[in-house]
C-alpha positions, 0 to 999 in steps of 0.5 A, spaced: 418 803 594 425 805 596 422 808 602 420 801 605 427 798 603 430 804 607 425 803 613 427 795 613 434 796 613 434 799 620 433 792 623 435 794 630 431 800 631 425 797 628 426 791 633 427 796 639 421 800 637 417 793 637 419 792 644 417 799 646 410 798 643 409 791 647 412 794 654 408 801 653 402 797 651 402 792 656 402 798 662 397 802 658 392 796 658 394 795 666 392 802 667 387 804 662 380 805 666 376 799 666 368 800 665 362 795 664 358 800 659 361 806 655 362 813 659 357 816 654 354 823 654 347 823 653 344 829 650 339 831 656 340 837 661 335 836 667 332 842 671 329 841 678 326 846 682 323 845 689 318 849 693 316 845 699 308 845 699 307 847 692 301 844 689 302 842 681 297 847 678 301 852 682 308 850 680 306 849 672 304 857 673 309 859 677 315 855 676 315 851 669 311 857 665 317 862 666 322 857 665 319 855 659 319 862 657 327 863 657 329 856 655 325 856 649 330 860 645 336 856 647 339 853 640 339 846 639 333 844 643 330 838 640 325 837 645 323 841 652 318 837 657 316 839 663 312 836 669 309 839 675 308 836 681 307 836 689 313 840 692 316 842 686 317 842 678 322 839 673 324 841 666 328 837 661 331 839 655 333 834 650 339 837 645 340 834 638 346 829 637 353 833 637 351 838 641 356 842 645 355 840 652 359 846 656 356 851 651 349 848 652 350 848 660 352 855 660 346 857 656 341 853 660 344 857 667 344 863 664 336 862 662 334 859 669 338 865 673 333 870 668 327 866 670 328 865 678 326 873 678 319 870 677 319 865 682 315 865 689 319 867 695 322 860 699 323 857 692 330 853 692 335 855 687 334 850 681 339 844 681 341 844 673 344 837 672 347 834 665 346 826 665 351 821 663 352 814 664 357 816 670 352 818 674 349 811 675 352 808 681 358 804 681 357 801 689 351 801 694 354 800 701 348 798 706 349 799 714 345 796 718 344 794 726 341 794 733 344 801 734 340 808 736 338 811 730 342 818 731 349 814 732 347 810 725 346 817 722 353 820 724 357 814 723 354 814 715 355 821 715 362 820 717 363 814 712 360 819 707 365 824 708 371 820 708 369 817 701 368 823 698 375 825 700 377 820 695 379 823 688 376 818 684 369 819 687 364 824 684 360 824 690 356 819 695 349 820 697 346 817 703 338 814 703 334 812 709 337 817 713 332 822 717 334 829 718 334 832 725 330 837 727 329 841 734 322 841 735 318 845 739 312 842 742 306 847 744 299 845 745 293 848 742 290 851 748 297 855 749 297 858 743 290 860 743 290 862 750 296 867 749 296 868 742 303 866 741 302 865 733 303 871 731 309 875 728 312 878 734 312 871 737 316 868 731 320 874 730 323 874 738 325 867 736 328 868 730 331 875 732 334 871 738 338 866 733 342 872 729 349 874 729 350 882 731 356 885 728 358 890 734 365 892 731 371 894 735 373 900 739 380 904 738 383 906 744 390 909 745 393 903 748 390 898 742 385 896 738 380 891 741 374 887 737 367 887 741 364 880 740 356 878 742 353 872 743 348 871 738 346 865 734 345 858 738 350 854 740 347 849 745 340 846 746 340 850 753 340 857 749 334 855 746 331 852 753 333 859 756 330 863 750 325 869 753 318 870 750 317 877 748 309 877 748 304 882 751 300 876 755 307 873 757 313 877 759 319 874 762 318 867 761 322 862 758 320 858 752 321 852 756 315 854 761 310 853 756 313 848 751 316 841 751 323 842 746 326 835 743 332 834 739 329 828 734 328 827 727 323 829 721 317 825 720 319 819 715 317 819 708 320 813 707 323 807 709 329 803 707 331 796 709 337 791 706 334 784 706 329 785 711 333 789 716 332 797 717 338 800 713 342 806 711 344 806 704 351 810 701 350 810 693 357 811 690 358 815 684 365 815 681 368 821 676 368 821 669 374 816 666 376 814 673 378 806 674 372 803 677 376 797 679 381 801 683 375 806 686 371 800 689 377 797 692 379 804 695 372 805 698 372 798 700 379 799 704 376 806 707 369 802 709 374 796 713 378 802 716 372 805 719 369 798 721 374 798 726 371 803 730 364 801 729 360 798 734 360 790 734 352 790 733 353 794 726 354 790 719 355 792 712 354 789 706 355 791 698 350 791 693 350 793 685 358 792 685 360 794 678 367 792 679 364 785 680 361 785 674 366 788 670 371 784 672 367 778 670 366 781 664 373 782 663 375 775 664 369 772 660 372 777 654 379 775 655 377 768 655 373 769 648 380 773 646 384 767 648 380 762 645 380 766 638 387 767 638 388 759 639 383 757 634 386 762 629 393 760 631 392 753 630 389 754 623 395 758 621 400 753 624 396 747 620 397 751 613 403 755 614 407 752 619 410 753 625 415 759 624 411 762 619 405 762 624 409 765 630 410 771 625 403 772 623 401 770 631 406 776 633 401 781 629 395 780 634 398 782 640 402 787 637 396 790 633 392 790 640 397 793 644 398 799 639 391 800 639 390 800 647 396 805 646 392 809 641 386 809 646 389 811 652 392 817 649 385 819 647 383 818 654 378 812 652 376 807 657 377 799 657 369 797 656 365 791 653 365 795 646 372 795 646 374 788 648 369 785 643 372 790 638 378 787 639 376 780 638 373 782 632 379 784 629 383 778 630 381 775 624 382 782 620 388 784 623 392 778 621 390 778 614 395 783 611 400 779 615 398 772 612 399 775 605 406 778 607 408 771 610 405 767 605 408 770 599 415 770 602 414 763 604 413 762 596 419 766 595 423 762 600 421 756 597 424 758 590 430 758 593 430 766 595 434 768 601 429 769 607 431 776 609 431 778 601 424 774 600 421 778 606 423 785 603 420 782 596 414 780 599 413 787 603 415 791 596 410 787 592 404 786 596 405 793 599 399 796 595 394 790 596 395 790 604 394 797 604 389 798 600 385 791 603 386 794 610 384 801 608 377 798 605 376 795 612 377 802 615 373 805 610 367 801 611 367 802 619 369 810 618 362 813 617 360 809 624 365 814 628 359 820 626 353 816 629 348 820 632 344 819 639 345 815 645 346 809 641 351 812 637 355 815 643 355 808 646 357 804 640 362 809 637 368 805 641 367 799 636 369 803 630 374 807 634 378 800 636 377 797 630 380 803 626 386 803 631 388 796 631 387 795 624 392 801 622 397 798 627 396 792 623 399 795 617 405 797 620 405 790 623 405 786 616 409 791 612 415 793 617 415 789 624 413 782 621 418 782 615 423 784 619 422 779 625 422 774 618 429 776 616 431 772 623 426 767 624 423 765 617 425 758 615 431 757 610 431 756 603 430 749 601 435 745 597 430 742 592 426 745 587 419 746 589 413 743 585 408 747 581 404 752 584 397 749 581 400 742 583 402 745 590 397 740 594 390 736 593 386 741 595 389 746 590 388 741 584 381 740 587 379 747 587 382 748 580 378 743 577 372 746 580 374 753 577 375 750 570 368 747 570 366 754 573 369 758 567 366 754 562 359 756 564 360 763 567 353 766 566 350 760 569 354 761 575 353 768 576 345 768 574 345 762 580 348 767 585 343 772 583 337 767 584 340 765 590 340 772 593 332 773 591 330 766 594 333 767 601 331 774 601 324 771 599 325 766 605 327 770 610 321 775 609 316 769 610 320 765 615 325 769 619 324 772 626 323 779 624 326 785 626 330 787 633 332 794 635 338 792 640 340 785 643 336 782 649 341 780 654 341 777 661 340 782 666 344 781 673 339 786 677 333 790 676 327 793 680 320 791 682 315 796 682 309 796 687 303 800 686 297 801 689 291 806 689 289 811 694 291 816 700 295 810 703 300 812 709 307 810 710 305 804 715 300 802 710 305 802 705 310 798 709 305 793 711 303 792 703 311 791 701 313 787 707 308 782 704 312 782 697 319 783 701 317 776 705 316 772 699 322 775 695 327 774 701 325 766 701 328 766 694 335 762 693 336 766 686 336 773 689 343 775 692 340 782 694 333 785 696 334 792 698 327 796 699 325 803 699 318 804 701 315 811 700 314 815 694 319 817 690 320 824 689 319 826 681 315 825 675 316 818 675 313 815 681 306 816 680 302 811 684 308 808 686 308 806 693 315 802 694 321 800 690 325 794 691 332 793 688 333 785 687 340 783 685 340 776 682 345 770 683 351 769 678 348 766 672 351 759 673 347 758 679 340 760 677 335 759 672 334 764 666 331 771 669 325 770 665 323 764 669 325 768 676 321 774 674 315 770 672 315 766 678 315 773 682 309 775 679 306 768 680 308 768 688 305 776 689 298 774 686 295 774 692 297 780 695 290 784 694 290 791 691 297 791 689 300 792 682 307 789 681 312 791 675 319 789 673 324 793 671 330 790 669 337 793 668 339 789 660 345 794 660 346 798 653 344 805 651 337 804 652 333 802 659 326 805 658 319 801 656 320 799 649 313 802 647 313 809 649 307 814 646 306 821 647 299 824 646 298 832 647 292 837 646 290 843 649 283 840 651 284 836 657 277 832 657 278 830 650 285 827 651 284 823 657 278 819 654 283 818 647 288 816 652 283 811 656 281 808 649 288 807 647 290 803 653 284 799 653 286 797 646 293 795 649 290 791 653 287 786 648 293 785 645 297 779 646 304 780 648 304 787 651 305 787 658 306 793 664 301 798 661 302 804 665 301 812 663 303 818 667 297 822 668 295 823 676 292 817 679 286 817 682 285 820 689 282 826 694 285 832 697 283 837 702 282 844 700 283 851 704 279 856 701 280 863 704 275 868 703 280 874 702 275 880 704 273 877 710 280 876 712 282 883 710 276 885 715 280 881 721 286 885 719 290 878 718 295 877 713 297 871 709 303 869 713 299 868 719 294 864 716 300 859 713 303 859 719 297 857 723 295 851 718 303 849 718 303 848 726 298 843 724 301 839 719 309 840 718 310 845 723 313 853 722 320 853 721 323 858 726 330 858 724 336 853 725 342 852 728 349 847 727 351 844 734 358 842 735 356 834 734 353 835 727 356 837 720 349 840 718 344 845 720 338 843 724 332 846 723 327 849 729 320 847 728 314 849 732 308 844 732 303 841 735 303 835 739 302 828 735 295 827 738 292 834 736 295 833 728 288 832 726 284 834 720 278 835 725 282 840 729 282 845 724 275 848 726 278 849 733 284 853 731 284 860 732 289 866 730 290 873 734 288 879 731 287 886 733 280 885 736 282 878 739 283 871 738 279 869 731 277 862 729 280 861 722 273 858 720 271 865 720 274 866 713 277 859 711 273 853 709 275 846 708 273 842 702 275 837 698 276 835 691 280 830 686 287 830 687 292 832 682 299 829 683 302 830 676 301 835 670 306 834 664 307 839 658 311 838 652 312 844 647 308 848 651 301 844 652 299 839 656 302 832 654 301 825 657 305 818 655 303 811 655 308 806 656 309 798 655 313 792 656 313 787 651 314 780 653 320 776 651 316 772 646 314 777 642 318 782 637 317 789 639 317 791 632 311 787 630 307 790 636 309 797 634 306 796 627 300 794 630 300 800 634 301 805 628 295 802 625 291 803 630 293 810 631 292 812 624 285 809 624 283 812 630 286 819 629 282 825 632 283 832 631 286 836 636 290 830 639 297 830 637 300 823 637 308 822 638 311 815 637 317 815 642 322 811 645 325 805 641 321 806 635 324 813 635 331 810 636 330 805 631 328 809 626 334 814 627 339 808 628 336 805 621 337 812 617 344 813 620 346 806 618 344 806 611 347 813 610 353 810 613 353 804 609 352 808 603 358 813 605 362 806 606 361 804 599 362 811 596 369 811 600 371 803 597 369 805 590 374 811 590 379 806 593 378 801 588 378 805 582 384 808 584 387 802 585 385 798 579 383 804 574 377 800 572 370 800 573 369 793 571 373 791 576 370 795 582 363 793 580 365 786 580 368 787 587 362 790 590 357 785 587 360 780 592 358 785 598 351 785 596 352 777 595 354 776 602 348 778 605 345 771 603 350 768 608 347 773 613 340 772 612 341 764 612 345 764 618 340 768 622 335 763 619 339 757 621 340 760 628 333 763 629 335 769 630 331 776 628 335 781 624 338 786 629 338 794 626 344 795 631 348 789 631 345 786 623 347 793 621 354 793 623 355 786 621 353 788 613 358 794 614 363 790 616 362 785 611 363 790 606 370 791 608 372 784 609 369 781 603 372 787 599 380 786 602 380 778 599 377 780 592 383 786 592 388 781 593 385 776 587 384 781 582 391 784 583 394 778 582 390 776 576 392 783 573 399 782 575 399 775 571 396 778 565 401 783 565 406 778 564 403 775 558 398 770 561 391 768 557 385 771 561 383 764 563 390 761 564 391 768 569 384 767 572 386 759 574 393 761 576 390 767 580 385 762 584 391 757 585 396 762 588 391 766 592 387 760 595 391 759 601 391 766 603 383 767 602 382 761 605 386 763 611 384 770 612 377 768 611 378 762 616 381 766 621 375 771 621 370 765 623 374 762 628 376 769 631 368 770 632 366 763 633 366 762 640 362 769 641 357 766 636 356 760 639 356 763 647 362 759 649 367 761 654 372 757 656 375 759 663 383 756 662 385 758 669 380 754 672 379 749 666 371 750 666 367 751 660 360 755 660 355 756 654 351 762 654 355 768 658 351 774 658 358 778 656 356 774 649 349 775 648 350 782 646 355 780 640 352 773 638 347 776 632 353 781 630 358 775 630 353 771 627 352 775 621 359 776 620 361 769 620 355 766 616 357 772 611 364 770 611 363 763 610 358 764 604 363 770 601 368 765 600 366 761 594 363 768 592 371 770 592 374 764 589 368 762 584 364 768 582 369 773 582 373 769 577 367 767 573 365 775 573 372 776 570 371 770 565 364 774 562 368 780 561 373 776 556 367 773 552 363 780 553 370 783 550 370 778 544 362 779 542 363 786 542 370 786 537 366 781 532 360 786 532 
């Protein structure tokens, strides 16, 4: 260990580096971007293609199929699903975990560009979007008040422009705003009398709004550019537009039409706490600090408010900075509590000076870990903060071992500087090996696939960074500080180590009795393991995928059947909204009335975003949601569903079953029978499927042969119908007071926009005006709103929620049994959602555990050069699961696939580390010539204090999280059940009870296993 001696001789250099670590680490902690959830890449790319007015059937044929044909050749696609709906189509590509997002995005853009040549005319360019957690809003700004609509929209646009100028803001989108249009209103009688609805009339308007390039004139005296006033600049340009028709020459458009600058017909309505509002949704850039971003946005809003009318108000909702700050404060309080508890037990055991040395390892390792995270471009989030709490008990292990050994050397009369040098040399390999085994336990988690893996990978990253930092703290920084601060050598000779305390004497006496019956101790431990496994299988609470936490916000979906108008939808939702506004447990109620664009809206007529009051000032969300459902029961014909923001990597309903077939009739019948089965199951709620809801639609069937006889082209027919509905677009212009182009629309007056007027409509032809009804027939039929596809064929999905009293896994097992016994030829069933994620996670964690054990085996065999010692240590890992299962039984908790799996993997490293120290001490004493039994007793006595200390520090570090205890040291408030602790309570329970049960394993079972080796050796020798 000469290299270690040389390092420890450079004391001033080491102290200077330590100061730099504390300063740089503190600055990194202040500057590192802070988020509530990790900013992860979701392996999904979405392609949205809009074609206004296109039917779902045509969208499937003309948009989806060309896209599918091109996209299916891209490598790495796990699943491709498509949805055709009224007005567009959506194709979603889910890639395998670990995909190269940049390469995948480039490939998708290339294939989409190739497919565009097959699209119909007037199809918008496809919008390609990579999904990530950073695309969820960090703030909602609601602007409302008694001012004209145009002024409200202009103010919101200006505010949006200022906010988007911030470097940390990705974009800001406005909802609740209506687009402006120039509306040219022509009565049907004028259109028919003068035959205005023809190509010449329309082209006369569009050509008048065209910029003409007139060039320039070269003369002997110079070059002069020629400009023509072509495009519309003001409303007056439109008013003075001449009409070029055969029947009306030399007249202006204002002579026959009414022209208004107005807004498009609303398709949705937005309200904030009952008042009409415009909402601006703020998205931040990846890696930016949410706290700073939201603060900068609020500052811009405050600055703009100075110029707003006094009647205009602003409010904020879904403020992620508030949630993050609360989360950071809660977890910082947990961190402080853990440090205080750990320091108290160290002070009690090692004394004031030694505990200060060990205590420095905590902030030192933390700050070194933060420096590493910051250098790698990571953020500070919930997972990172909990990982720091989890690491407290583990990162002090090495320092405790070094300080405790040095303390013993000082007690023998050795100089404190030399004592710490001896301790660092003697405990170098035990400390390095014990900490590296813990690192090896977490190392496989770095390769966790899928969204859950991307979310949880911050845990191994943080733990590995802090644990590796703790090696430097234990072997370099603590010995250096100890040479200055440790207590001086006592003058009196200390007592024998086996008689150092009453507790040691008790333990040694108990160990002597256990060594007399080692087989009994070992078989009893094995029997206890089997008994606990059997008891848990009968009385355990089952299995869960991810912890169920208390949400801070959510959505209330309102569904209703029928072809409802916007006013009818508004009237229904107002009844629900009024009931919500009366509640005192809701902070914000944002209503969106009208169908959302996209494949998931189905029969939804509105969506209400609700934000709950702080968790301390309200009942449990479960109680609030039940009360909301009860309060709206009297609203007729309405289905209410809740969708809560529970955090974590998954937000969809836990039951998600996909059915696909080439036969639509049998597919629909099978889905109906399955939904009927679900409705009979207790604990299953909010069942929905993505088939088109029942409804009717009007269809206009064109007799192409008759239309050709009248020499009527398709554009004329389409324009004639559009005038009756949404209007015909004649062009666009950009006035000086608008940031965007305004469409010019030709349409009928509002009182003539009725379906009954269709029979009176005529189109100009070479032989005169002809009624449309001559070659266009009006019929009606079943409405198709959505068509879903998966892997090239029709596919539909049934989703459902599970009540809080029921475990998802139990319901999934029942569903799987039903699907197996009711399988139908030609119908493919795929269980997706939580079951798919759970299976993927379980498979990975089993592999990760196996990999961790293999890596630990390599380290143990290398350290001890003994398969028997390795087997003893690994058996303690298996036996520690007794504590995990007992803890879950005592606390009435289910076994979590994610958190429980991580807990067992963590235990494999924690348990191994103390066994390494014990067996290493035993081997050293054997080399000194002690008998096996005496060496076991001496090793147990010598390692009792560090083993108990390292175990207690781990337990006490996680105890506040396990109990959900939050102490606000600034305001002197004690809270129990904070949402920030709910994610980690199960993981903390697994580790705390596992470690508590592992202590007697290390102190009694491991020595008995060593004793068995002696007896086995003696028997073989006699034979």
